[in-house]
C-alpha positions, -999 to +999 in steps of 0.1 A: -048+063+270-062+066+235-066+093+211-094+086+186-101+116+160-129+112+129-130+093+097-109+114+073-126+123+037-127+093+015-109+093-019-131+095-052-146+068-061-133+077-100-097+087-087-095+053-067-107+035-101-077+052-119-054+045-091-059+005-091-047+008-128-015+017-119+010-004-112+036+008-089+066+000-106+051+024-130+049+056-108+085+049-094+097+060-128+090+094-122+081+097-090+106+091-053+083+097-026+058+079-007+071+046-016+069+026+022+099+001+028+103-030+002+104-049+036+066-046+034+051-071+008+018-088-006+006-122+015-018-123-017+002-128-052-009-103-079-031-083-058-037-047-066-061-022-047-064+015-041-085+032-008-082+059+014-061+054+045-073+049+076-047+051+102-038+032+133-017+034+160-006+004+184+023+001+203+035-023+224+014-057+227-019-042+226-041-045+196-074-034+214-073-003+190-076-021+156-105-040+169-123-007+178-110+005+144-130-019+124-164-003+143-158+032+119-144+016+090-163+017+057-158+003+023-131+018+003-107+024+034-073+006+036-066+006+074-027+013+077-007+001+113+017+017+127+032-010+152+059+014+165+084-001+157+073-036+170+084-064+148+077-096+170+042-090+177+017-103+146-017-078+155-039-089+120-048-126+120-078-145+107-102-134+128-090-097+126-089-104+083-126-119+088-142-090+108-123-063+080-136-083+051-171-084+067-166-047+071-155-039+036-123-028+038-105-028+009-070-039+022-044-040+051-009-026+054+011-029+085+045-020+095+049-054+113+041-090+107+009-108+105+000-144+110-024-167+102-017-161+062-035-194+048-069-176+063-061-147+046-057-163+017-081-183+016-106-153+024-089-137-005-080-104+014-053-080+003-028-079+027+011-064+031+029-070+061+069-076+075+063-114+071+047-135+093+047-143+134+034-167+154+034-143+187+007-121+186-007-090+201-031-089+233-067-068+239-055-052+270-067-017+262-035+002+272-030+028+244-027+041+208-039+064+185-067+065+157-067+084+126-033+106+131-002+107+112+017+076+115+047+063+103+049+031+078+080+015+065+095+051+067+070+071+052+044+098+074+011+089+062-019+108+075-055+100+074-077+104+042-037+100+018-046+079-007-032+045-009-019+020-041-006-015-030+007-041-052+028-067-059+063-045-064+047-024-026+029-001-017+026+037-022+015+069-004+001+096-024-018+131-011-051+134-026-044+164-047-019+151-073-032+115-066-056+123-102-026+134-118-004+110-107-025+079-119-029+097-152+006+100-158+015+068-149-016+054-173-003+074-201+036+055-195+016+021-196+001+025-224+035+040-240+049+008-233+028-013-248+034+007-278+070+003-275+066-031-271+050-038-303+081-019-322+103-046-305+079-070-319+087-058-352+125-053-347+135-024-331+164-029-303+154-014-270+184+008-266+173+026-298+139+034-287+146+044-256+178+070-266+202+049-252+223+038-285+227+076-288+235+086-258+261+056-249+282+061-289+279+099-283+303+099-252+322+062-268+360+067-264+382+061-289 
């Protein structure tokens, strides 16, 4: 059986633009929730995108619902695929990548392998997956769910969540706090640029960060 729920409200464009200025690793300095398993990695080096989670759950070897989801996909959506623990079959390859790109989809995040990575790179489509597999899913019409809470990389992702992906990983942020998270991270990145300038002028990073004072205050004589 299939469960298909309505498409979620999209993250506002100005918030997406803020998120795309953010490195996931910067958020990792102050935020501990929402990071998917680091084994889900970028196919395209250097890609950084943000958008709205559209969730797809496809168990077993059936990817009919992933194809169906493209019918409703919108520019700005990031398709997040829960494979229910299947790490053997690739549900996403060259055909799906072409269809997603033509639909304007921003990116894909799969808790499982992909295939046809050369085609994915040729198209320049941002995709995160658990490696590669030559064994693919089939169009069988067995079961699945669209726009329901899913589990991807150890994180629960709800349709409409904000997703930020880059070369360091994938981050899920609730829409209510996405702007605040982005603004805090951007402030930290700007502060880091100032720190680098101080290093170039001869200061030491341990002095700037406070590590020197912290350690010297606890030195054992």
